[in-house]
C-alpha positions as CSV (number, residue, x, y, z in Angstrom):
1,M,-11.9,145.3,-18.3
2,K,-8.5,146.8,-18.0
3,F,-7.4,145.1,-15.1
4,E,-9.4,141.9,-15.2
5,R,-6.3,139.7,-15.7
6,Y,-4.4,141.3,-13.0
7,R,-7.6,141.1,-10.6
8,K,-8.1,137.3,-11.2
9,I,-4.4,136.7,-10.7
10,Y,-4.1,138.9,-7.4
11,E,-7.3,137.4,-6.0
12,R,-6.3,133.9,-6.4
13,Q,-3.0,134.6,-4.7
14,A,-4.5,136.6,-2.0
15,A,-6.9,133.8,-1.3
16,F,-4.0,131.9,0.5
17,Y,-3.5,135.0,2.9
18,R,-7.2,135.4,3.6
19,T,-7.5,131.6,4.5
20,H,-4.3,131.4,6.4
21,P,-4.4,134.4,9.2
22,W,-1.0,133.7,10.6
23,A,0.5,134.2,6.9
24,K,-1.4,137.6,6.7
25,R,0.0,138.7,9.9
26,T,3.5,137.7,8.9
27,L,3.0,139.5,5.6
28,V,2.1,142.7,7.2
29,C,4.7,142.2,10.1
30,L,7.6,141.9,7.3
31,N,6.3,144.8,5.5
32,Y,7.0,147.1,8.6
33,V,10.3,145.1,9.8
34,L,11.8,144.9,6.2
35,T,11.2,148.6,5.5
36,G,12.7,149.3,9.2
37,L,15.8,147.3,8.4
38,I,16.4,148.7,5.2
39,F,16.4,152.1,6.6
40,A,18.2,151.2,9.7
41,T,21.1,149.5,7.4
42,Y,21.3,152.8,5.4
43,L,21.5,155.0,8.5
44,A,24.3,152.8,10.1
45,L,26.1,152.9,6.8
46,L,25.9,156.6,6.9
47,L,27.2,157.0,10.5
48,A,30.1,154.5,9.9
49,R,31.2,157.0,7.0
50,V,31.2,159.8,9.6
51,Y,32.9,157.8,12.2
52,A,35.6,157.0,9.5
53,G,35.8,160.6,8.4
54,E,35.1,159.6,4.9
55,W,33.2,162.8,3.8
56,Y,32.9,162.3,0.2
57,A,31.8,158.7,0.7
58,L,29.2,160.2,3.0
59,F,28.3,162.9,0.3
60,L,27.7,160.3,-2.2
61,G,25.6,158.0,0.1
62,L,23.5,161.0,0.7
63,L,23.3,162.1,-3.0
64,F,22.2,159.1,-4.9
65,P,19.4,158.0,-2.4
66,T,18.2,161.6,-2.2
67,G,18.3,162.0,-6.0
68,C,16.1,158.7,-6.2
69,F,13.7,159.9,-3.8
70,C,13.2,163.1,-5.7
71,A,12.9,161.3,-9.2
72,V,10.5,159.0,-7.8
73,Y,8.4,162.0,-6.1
74,L,8.1,163.8,-9.3
75,L,7.4,160.8,-11.5
76,R,4.6,159.8,-9.4
77,E,3.3,163.5,-9.5
78,L,3.4,163.3,-13.3
79,V,2.0,159.6,-13.6
80,R,-0.6,159.8,-10.7
81,R,-1.5,156.2,-11.0
82,K,-3.8,155.2,-8.4
83,R,-3.3,152.1,-6.1
84,P,-4.8,148.6,-7.0
85,Y,-7.2,148.8,-4.4
86,D,-8.6,152.2,-5.4
87,E,-11.9,152.6,-7.3
88,S,-10.2,154.0,-10.3
89,G,-7.5,151.3,-10.0
90,A,-8.2,147.6,-10.2
91,G,-10.8,147.7,-7.5
92,I,-9.3,144.8,-5.6
93,A,-9.9,144.0,-2.0
94,P,-6.2,144.4,-0.4
95,L,-4.8,142.6,2.4
96,F,-4.2,146.0,4.2
97,K,-4.2,149.2,3.2
98,K,-1.6,152.2,3.9
99,L,-2.4,153.8,7.0
100,H,-1.6,157.1,5.5
101,G,0.4,158.9,2.9
102,S,0.0,158.9,-0.9
103,D,-2.5,157.5,-3.1
104,K,-0.2,157.3,-6.0
105,S,1.3,154.0,-7.1
106,F,3.8,154.3,-9.7
107,P,6.7,153.6,-9.2
108,S,7.0,152.3,-5.8
109,R,9.0,154.4,-3.5
110,H,9.8,151.6,-1.0
111,I,11.3,149.4,-3.5
112,A,12.9,152.6,-5.3
113,M,14.7,153.4,-2.0
114,A,15.6,149.8,-1.2
115,F,17.5,149.3,-4.5
116,S,19.4,152.6,-4.5
117,I,20.4,152.0,-0.8
118,G,21.4,148.4,-1.9
119,G,23.4,150.2,-4.5
120,V,25.1,152.6,-2.2
121,C,26.0,149.7,0.1
122,L,27.7,147.7,-2.6
123,P,31.3,149.5,-2.8
124,W,31.7,149.1,1.2
125,S,30.3,145.8,1.7
126,L,29.2,143.2,-1.0
127,A,27.4,141.2,1.5
128,L,25.4,144.2,2.8
129,G,24.4,145.2,-0.6
130,V,23.2,141.8,-1.7
131,C,21.3,141.3,1.6
132,V,19.5,145.0,1.1
133,Y,18.8,143.8,-2.4
134,A,17.4,140.7,-1.3
135,G,15.0,142.6,1.2
136,G,14.1,144.9,-1.6
137,F,12.9,141.9,-3.7
138,L,11.1,140.3,-0.8
139,L,9.5,143.6,0.1
140,G,8.3,144.1,-3.6
141,Y,6.5,140.6,-3.3
142,I,4.9,141.7,0.2
143,R,3.8,144.9,-1.4
144,Y,2.4,143.1,-4.3
145,A,0.9,140.3,-2.2
146,A,-0.8,143.0,0.0
147,G,-2.5,144.7,-3.0
148,L,-0.8,148.2,-2.3
149,H,1.2,148.0,-5.8
150,F,0.9,146.8,-9.3
151,P,3.8,144.6,-10.6
152,T,4.8,147.4,-13.0
153,D,5.1,149.8,-10.0
154,L,7.4,147.4,-8.3
155,L,9.4,147.0,-11.7
156,G,9.5,150.7,-12.1
157,G,10.7,151.4,-8.7
158,A,13.3,148.7,-9.1
159,L,14.6,150.1,-12.3
160,I,14.7,153.7,-11.0
161,G,16.3,152.8,-7.6
162,G,18.8,150.3,-9.4
163,L,19.8,153.2,-11.8
164,F,20.5,155.7,-9.0
165,G,22.0,152.8,-6.8
166,I,24.6,151.8,-9.7
167,L,25.6,155.5,-10.3
168,I,27.8,155.6,-7.1
169,F,30.2,153.5,-9.2
170,A,30.8,156.4,-11.6
171,F,32.2,158.5,-8.9
């Protein structure tokens, strides 16, 4: 009963992807492509700081996403919320399951890292930061639509990542 409303809303939107295989394939592909692009953007930003000899900027660029990752890891260990497709979660039928890794869902690590990386990008390139944030929003939708996260997992990840991302402006 706890997840009945979520299950109903999720299954209604998931029906589209189940009846349109091309859309489901696109969703799965975009999940991996966006994750890779955000990480590659972050690596390129760090390498640009090394090339420019901006060691303090490099330090900050490493500090805040690493802090975000650690905070999310600790929070996931404390909360231990199951994924929506898990029996003790909402018991939904996901479009695809994680191939490996954690069965913990709150907060979303992907979204937290996307938002912290977006914040780190902003001081050096507004356009790049906005693109990473847009990628984070799209990745959030994809991970909800696939059944990998509850909406609150994504919101929690965005808030934590956003907090760590904007901390760079304090330094």
